[in-house]
N, C-alpha and C positions, 0 to 999 in steps of 0.2 A: 504494500500500500504506500502511496506517495506521502511525503511529509505533510503536516498540517500547513506549514508555510507555503508549500507549492500549491496545495489545494485552494487556499485563500487567494493566492495570486491569480490562479486560473479563474476563480469566481469573479474577481474584480475585472479581469480582462474580458470576461464573457459578458459583462454589463448586465448581469441579472440584477433586478431591483432588490431581491431578497436572498440572503444567504443563510441557510440553517447550519449552525455549528452544533454538532452532536458531540458533547463532551461533559464529563462530570467536574471539570476544573474551570471555574469561572475566572479566577485571577490569571491563569495561564492564557486563556483566550483573550482577555483584555490586554495583556502585555503584547501578545502577537499583533493585535490590531493597532496598538500604539506604534509598533515598529513600522507597519505599513503607512500609518498616518504621517509619521516623521519623515518617511522617504518619498512622500508624494511630490509630484512635480506639476506645475511650477511652484506651488506653495504647499506648505504643510497642511494636512487635514486633521482637525481635532477629532478626538474620540469621545463621544457622549454616551454615558452609561445610564440606563433606566432600570429601575426595579419598582415593584408594586408598593413598597414602603416609602421610599424617598423620592420617587419620580426621577427627574433629571437633576442630579446634584449640581447646583451652581447654574442651572439653566431653566428659565421659564416659570419659576415659582412653584408653590406647593400644589396648585390646581392640576399640575401635570402628573400627579400620582395616578390619576384615572387614565387607563390605557386608551380609551376613546379620544380623550383630549390630547394625550401625548402624541398619538399618531396624527391627529389633525394638525397639531403644531408643527410636526416634522414636514408634513406635506404642504403647509401654507406659508410658514415663515421660518422654518428651521434653516440654519446656515449650512454651507457645504461641510461635509464631514462623514465620519463613520459612526453609525448609531447602533450600539449594542443593547438589545432589549432582552433582559434576563428572564422575565416571568411571563411574557405574553404567550409563548408557545403553549403553556398549560391552560390558558384561558380561551383558546380558540374553539371551544365547544359552543361559544356564544355566536349566533349567526350575525348579529350586528357588528361584533368585533371583527369577524372574518371579512365582512363587507368593507369596513373602514380600512383594514390592512390592505385589501386589494386596491382600494382607491388611492391610498397613500403610495403604494408601490408603483402605480401607474404615474403618479404625479412626480415622483423623484427620479424617474428614469432619465438618464443622460443629463443630470443636473449636478453631479458631483456629490450627491447624497446617497449613501448606501445603508440598507437595513440589514442587521444581523440578528437573527433569533438564536437564543442559546437554550438548549434543553438536552436531556440525557438520553433521548431516543430520537429516532428519525420519523416518528409518526406525525403526519400533517394532514389536514383536511384536503379533500380532492380539489377544492376550488383554489387552494394556495399553491399546490404542487407545480403548475405550469410556470409560475413566477419565481421559482425557488431553485437555487443551486445548493446541493447538500455536501457539506464538508464533514467527514467522519474523523474525529480527532479524539479517540478514546484514550490514547497514551502518548507521551512525548516521544519524539524521535531521537536518534543518536546524538545529534548536535545539541539539543536541549539538555539531554542528560550529561553530556560531556562538559557543557558549560557549568552545570550544577556541581559536578564532581570537582572540576578545577577550582571553582570558587570555595568549596568547603575544605578541600585538602590544604589550601594555602601553601605554606612553606614545606610541607611534607614531600620528601623526595619520592617520586613514583615514576618508573620508566613507562614508555609508551605502551608496551605489551600489557603491563598490569593495569594501566588506565583503561585500555580498550576492553580488558577482561571485566573490569568493574562496571563499565558502561553496559556491556552485554548482560551482566548479571542483574542490573537494575531495570532492564527492559520489562515492560508489563506493569510497572508501578506508576502511579501518578507522580508528578514532581513533588507534591506535598508528602506522599508516602516515602519517596526516595530520600527527601531531605531529612525527615524525622528519623529514618533508619540510619542514615549515615552519621547524623549528629549523635545518636545514641551509641553506635558502635565506636566512633572515633573518640568519644568520651571515655569508653571503657578499655580500648585497646590502642596501644602505642604504635603498633606495626600492622601493616596490611598483610597478614600471613594467611595460611590456609584456613585457620579457624575463623578469620574475618570473612573470607569469601563464603565459607560454609554457612555462616550466620545470615549472610545476604540471601543465599539461595533458599534457606529455610523460611525466610520472611515471605516468600512467595506462597507458602502454605495458606496465609491469610487471604490472599486473593482468591484462590480456588475454594476456600471455605465459604466465601460470600456467594459463589455460584452454586455450591451444594451438589455438584455433579462429579467432580474429580476428587480423588483421594491422593493427598501428598504422601509419598513414600520416602522416608529418610534414607539418604545414600550411605548405608552402613555396612555394605558387603564389598569386600575387596577380592582381588584375584586369588589370594591365598586361601580364601574360604570356599572356592569353587574347585572341586576335584575333577580331574580329567578334562574332556572337551577341548583338547589342544588346538584343533583347527579353528574352533570358535574363538578361543583366546587370542590366537595370532591375528585373526580378522579384526578383533576389537582393538588390539594393540596398534595395528597398522593405521587405524583411523583415529587414533587418540588425539591428534592435533588438528583435525580438519575443521573444527568449529572455532578455532582461534583466529584472531585478526590477521596473523601472518599468512594463514592459508587462504583467507579471503583476498588478501592483497595479491597473491600469486594466481588467483583465479581457479584454485583447485575445486573440484566438484564436492558438494556436501553430501554426506550419506543421507538417504531418505528413510530407510527402514530395514528391519530384519524380521523374518518370520521364523520362530522356533517351534517346530512341531515334533511330536513323537510321544513316547511312552510316559505316562503319568509318574511323578515322583523322581524324575531323573535330573532335575536341576534347571528346568527352563525358567521358572520364576526367579530363582537365585541368579541366573545368568543375566537377566534383565537388570537386576539391582547392581550387579557388578559393572555392567556397561555404564550406568549412570554414575557410579562412583569413579570409574576410571576416566570418564570424559568430563567429570566435574560439572554435571548438568543436573538440574532438578528433575525428579521423576514423578509423574502423575499417572495414577492408575484409573482406568475406566473399566468397570465390571459390566460386561454385557448382560449378565443376569439382572443387574439393577436397572439397566436401560429398559429391559422388557417387563420389569415388574409394574410399570405404570404408576409408581408412587408420585413422581414429580411431573407427570404429563405423558403425552404420547411418546412412543419409542423414537419416532423420527425426530421430534422436536428436541428430546434430550440428547440424542446423538449429535445433532447439529450444534446445540449449545456447547457440548463438550469440545467439539472441534474449534469453535470460536474461542472458548475459554483458554484452551492450551495455546492458541496462537497469540493471545495477549501476553502470556508469560514467557514466550520464546526468547532465547533458545531454551528448549526443554525437550524431554523425552516423554512421549505418550505411550503408556503401556496398556495395550488392549488385551486383557486377560480373557482366555477362551473365546477367541475371535470367531470361532465357528458358530457360537451361539447367535451372533448377529447376522449370519448369512445361511444358517441351517434352513433347508427347505427351499433355498433359492433355485429357481428354474427359469431359464431364458423364456421370455414371453409372458411370465406370470406377473401378477400384481399383488400388492400387499406390503405390510411394513418391512418384512425381510428384504424384499426386492428393492424397495426405495432406499433403505439403509445401505444395502450393498452398492447400489448405484452411486449414492452420495459419497461413500467411502472411496470407491474407485476414482471418481472424479477429483475428489479432494487430494488423494495421494498423488495424482498426476499433475495437478495444477497449483497446489498451495506453494507460496513463496516464503513463508515464515520458516525460521530455523527450528522446525519440529521434526524430531527423529521418532519414527513409529517402531516400537518393539512389540510385536504381537506373539502370543503363545496360543497353541492349539493342541488339544489331546485327541479329539475325534477327527483325525485328519482326512478321513474319507468323505467328510461333509464339505470340504473346501473345494469350490469350483475352480476350474482351470484358469479363469480370468485373473484370480488373485495371485496365482503362482508365477505368472509371466514376468520377465525382466522389465523393469521400469516401475513396477509397483513397489517391490522390495529390492534392495541391493543384493540380498542373499537370502536363500531359504535353507535352513539347517534342519537336519533330522537328528534328534537326540535319542539315542538308543540306550539300552541297559549298559551299565559300565562294564568294561572288560576287567581282567584280573589286576592290571596295573592301576587302573582307575579305582577299583574297589579298595586297593591298598591305600591309595591317596585319600579317598573318602573316609576310610576307617581311621586314618591318622588324624584327620580334621575333627571328627566327632569324638575321638578319644581325648584330644586336647581340649575340646570345648567342654567336656565333662570332667576336666581336671585330672585326666589319666595320662601317664607317660607311655607313649606308643613304643618306646624302646624296651619296655618290659614284656611285650607281647610278640608272638610270632605272626607278623602281618601276612606272610605267605600262606600260613595255615588258615588264618581267619578269612583271607580273601578267597581261598579255595572253598571254605565252608559256606560262603555266601554267593556262590556261583548262581547267576540268574536273578540276583536281587537288584533292586533299584536303590538309589541313594537314600530315599526316605525310609526304606525298610532297615537299612544299616543304621541310620540315625536312631530309629525307634528301638532297635535291639540294644544298642550301646546305652541309651538312656534307661532302658528297662533293667539292664545288668547293674547299672550304678544305683538305681533305686533299691534293688534287692540287696546289694552290698551295704548300702546305708542302713537298711532295716536290720541287717545282721551285725552291723558294726565292724565290718571287715573291708579291706581293700579289694577291689574287683580283681579277680584272677582270670587267667585265660579260660579255665573251665567254666567260670561264671558266664563269660561271654558266649562260649559254645552252648551252654545250657539255655541262655536267652535266645540264641539263634534257633534252637530246636522248637521254640514256641511260636515261631512266625512262619506262616505259609506265604511265600512270595507271590506277587502278582503274576509272575511268569508261569506259575503252576495253575492258578485259578483261572487265568484268562489266556491260556496257551494258544488257542486258535486265533483269538483276536490279535495277539501280538504278532503272530505269523502274518496275518493279513496286513497289519500296519507296516511291517518291514517290507513286504512285497510291494505295497502301494508306494512307499517312499523311495524305493531303490532307484528309480529313474526320475524322480521328481525333486529331490533335495540333495544337498551336500551333507555328508556325515559330519556331525560336530566333532567326532573323534576320528583320527586317521585309521583307516581300515588295516588291521593286522591279521595275522593268522588266527582263525577261529579257535576258541577253546574246545578241547575234546570233552 
């Protein structure tokens, strides 16, 4: 989307008598108009601001608090200038006021007088729309944020890379929100370290809370907590710097998304969290089950609002959990919520320009239509299979350490062999169960305790053997294995 400054310049050049400013920030819009007024040729244009309490401050007297009289004064005797009308948009349900606004708009055309309506949405009566140019200015652009950052940092030394990273992190906030956040953090922290930037990212949680659609997921999972999946890890590491300003300056392509599909419990969700942590980007989760629950409105509307909301906080990662739920039952030529959501998602994936990386996970991969798998929608489609022996050893070490157990005390080769055909979630549960048993008995968990806990779990590969074979067969020619293929276990 073009900057607010460019949009207002186009509105003035197009000679529309009315410009609608869609923005929650009154002071910011007023300052932008004053910049245009000061730069006007051949003479400066004043900016006159009206509200329903004070009327025009310093112009026309108290009787202009009435919107009908205010508009009449502009049309009949108001001087050349930019008129910012803060509250009139909310009053346009009145037929007489709509008539007066139309008449005033026609009188001020080509007279050096410009009407600006300020409101928080783009709703206008049909009779006003033909006279109006709409400027959508929900959040400040990079230049405005950069000016704020430079002004607040003062004498603090900050290189260009760190400045641009901070500017990117503050995108999606109003200038007021960004200023309050920076003042609070700068008062508490002397240096702009990783903790500082993490605090900035976490502040974006408040923005999505206001929407009530997306869930902010704290970036608390690192590569060391993800066992196996070596090809996926390499892919993530190669793209670690592509959202940085240096990559943008070189014209490098931005990653658009990744689809992780495969067997349940094998680390797909954890991998998404790892991507967010490695790329230092905020992660927002959209649950497709919640979308279709209908609690907050129609499924199509909720999905559309979710896409809009994540664009406002970009750069960010949008995690669509169980994406197959949003497109299950889709068939070409059919109509309904599933088809409309699917079409909306495909179009948005292809056309959106915001720095939003989509990380989608899917379990029932046979429900995914071919359209979503083709190149251009996602940069890569990975198949996450059951962990092999080396991966099980790595996963076992991770969960032993997480439970306060020293992996050096155990025969990891034996334990990995005993868990052949297990997924990571099953290994995690077995280790936790052994620790609980050891705690109840007041002893340190032994290797026999672990083997005993293993014997009480029936893995998914046994209970759903036929389904797993079908999933592997389906994915063989449709996705890249997240783990390099090695010799199969006997």
